[in-house]
C-alpha positions in Angstrom: 97.0 101.7 95.9 99.0 102.7 92.9 99.4 106.2 91.4 97.3 107.5 88.6 98.4 107.9 85.2 98.8 111.8 85.5 101.6 113.5 83.3 102.2 110.3 81.4 104.9 109.4 78.9 104.1 107.6 75.7 107.0 105.0 74.7 105.9 102.8 71.9 102.5 101.8 72.5 102.9 101.9 76.3 101.6 104.7 78.7 104.4 105.1 81.2 103.8 106.5 84.8 106.6 109.0 85.6 107.1 107.1 88.9 108.6 104.3 86.8 111.4 106.6 86.0 111.8 108.4 89.4 111.2 106.2 92.2 114.3 104.4 93.5 113.9 100.8 94.2 115.8 97.6 95.0 114.3 94.6 96.5 115.8 93.7 99.9 114.8 90.0 100.7 116.9 90.2 103.9 114.5 92.7 105.2 110.9 91.9 103.5 111.5 88.2 103.5 109.5 88.0 100.2 106.4 89.1 101.6 104.9 90.1 98.2 104.3 86.4 97.6 102.0 86.1 100.8 100.4 89.3 101.3 97.1 90.2 99.6 94.0 88.5 99.0 94.6 87.3 95.3 97.2 85.3 93.3 99.6 87.0 90.6 97.8 87.8 87.3 98.7 85.3 84.6 97.9 84.7 81.1 96.6 81.5 79.5 100.1 80.9 77.7 101.7 81.3 81.2 99.2 78.9 82.8 100.1 76.2 80.3 103.9 76.8 80.8 103.3 76.3 84.6 101.5 73.2 84.0 104.1 71.8 81.9 106.7 72.4 84.7 104.6 71.4 87.5 106.3 68.0 88.0 109.6 69.7 88.4 108.4 72.1 91.2 106.0 69.8 92.7 108.3 68.7 95.6 109.0 72.0 96.7 105.3 73.0 97.2 103.7 72.9 100.6 101.2 70.1 101.1 98.4 72.9 101.3 99.5 74.4 98.1 99.5 70.8 96.3 96.1 70.1 97.8 94.7 73.4 96.4 96.4 72.6 92.9 95.0 69.2 92.9 91.4 70.7 93.8 91.3 73.8 91.3 94.4 73.9 89.2 97.5 76.3 89.0 95.2 79.5 88.6 91.8 80.7 88.8 89.6 83.6 87.8 89.2 86.3 90.7 86.3 88.5 91.6 87.4 91.1 88.9 87.4 88.3 86.2 91.2 88.3 86.2 93.1 85.0 85.7 95.3 84.7 88.7 97.5 82.0 90.2 95.8 79.7 93.0 96.4 80.8 96.6 96.4 79.1 100.0 93.4 79.9 102.6 93.2 83.4 100.8 96.9 84.3 101.3 100.1 82.6 100.1 100.5 81.9 96.4 100.6 78.1 95.9 104.0 78.2 94.5 105.5 79.9 97.6 108.3 77.7 99.3 110.4 78.8 102.3 114.1 78.7 102.8 115.8 80.3 106.1 112.4 82.1 107.0 112.6 83.8 103.4 109.6 83.3 101.1 110.7 82.3 97.7 109.0 81.4 94.3 109.3 77.5 93.6 109.0 78.2 89.9 111.9 80.9 90.0 114.1 78.5 92.3 113.6 75.5 89.8 114.4 77.9 86.8 117.8 79.1 88.6 118.6 75.6 89.4 118.4 74.6 85.7 115.6 72.1 86.0 113.0 74.3 83.7 112.9 76.9 81.2 110.1 78.9 82.6 111.0 81.6 85.2 107.6 82.6 86.5 104.7 84.9 85.4 105.7 88.4 84.1 103.4 90.0 86.5 105.6 88.4 89.4 108.9 89.6 87.6 107.8 93.1 86.9 106.5 94.0 90.4 106.1 96.6 91.7 105.3 97.7 88.0 101.9 96.7 87.1 100.6 96.4 83.4 97.1 97.3 82.4 95.9 96.5 78.8 93.7 99.3 77.4 93.0 97.4 74.2 93.9 98.2 70.6 97.5 97.2 71.4 97.9 99.9 73.8 98.9 99.4 77.6 99.9 101.2 80.3 102.6 100.7 83.3 102.3 102.0 86.8 104.1 101.8 90.0 102.2 100.2 92.8 103.5 101.6 96.1 103.1 98.8 98.9 104.1 99.4 102.6 105.8 96.0 102.9 108.2 97.6 100.0 109.4 100.3 102.1 112.9 98.7 102.8 113.2 98.2 99.0 112.6 102.1 98.5 115.3 102.7 101.2 117.6 100.4 99.4 117.0 102.0 96.1 117.6 105.4 97.6 120.9 104.0 99.1 122.1 102.8 95.7 120.4 105.6 93.7 118.8 102.9 91.6 115.6 104.0 89.5 113.0 101.3 89.5 113.2 101.1 85.5 116.8 99.9 85.9 116.1 97.6 88.8 113.7 95.9 86.5 115.6 96.2 83.3 115.5 92.5 82.6 111.8 91.7 83.1 110.8 95.1 81.3 113.0 93.7 78.1 111.2 90.4 78.5 108.0 92.0 78.3 108.3 94.8 75.9 111.7 94.1 74.1 115.1 95.6 74.1 114.3 98.3 71.7 111.5 99.6 73.6 113.4 99.6 76.8 116.1 101.7 75.2 113.7 104.3 74.3 112.4 104.3 77.7 116.1 104.9 78.9 116.2 107.9 76.3 113.1 109.3 78.0 114.3 108.9 81.3 117.6 110.7 80.4 115.7 113.5 78.8 113.6 113.9 81.9 116.9 114.0 84.0 118.2 116.8 81.6 115.0 118.9 82.0 115.1 118.6 85.8 118.7 119.7 85.8 118.1 122.7 83.6 115.3 123.9 85.8 
């Protein structure tokens, strides 16, 4: 379960949980093996635009998908509406995202792998790139970002502590992709101010 928006900061039109600035985090695939693409009971949140982007690159990634994933996509498409009315990527047997693929016992994203190999121009849904940050739309142009704490990310928190790497710095690129560089620079200023206040105490 994620944390609530207590003592939040406002950066532009985004409500920011303080955990985004203070939690240390760095994914450690050697330890977790990409379990965030497998664990859970629903797919990754996607927008309609992202769904169309995925459909456009489907041929390029098709060969990397499991037979089960291909079957699910043939039957219901790349995304579906979950019990909460949210559009999410399709999943296999209530578990794996249909776009998971495996390499040396590590779960990878077929969409991202095709992008890294220069085959497509679409990375993956922004909700995946931002995880463990989750975005909630409040309407009227306002949204909130919150840190989602999950047991399978314990090694990522440990590695983040060892590297002294705050979550917002680890996710610099996806945060810029979602909110823009100017917004991210303002977020960094807020983080620096918070650090100064803690030092002065």
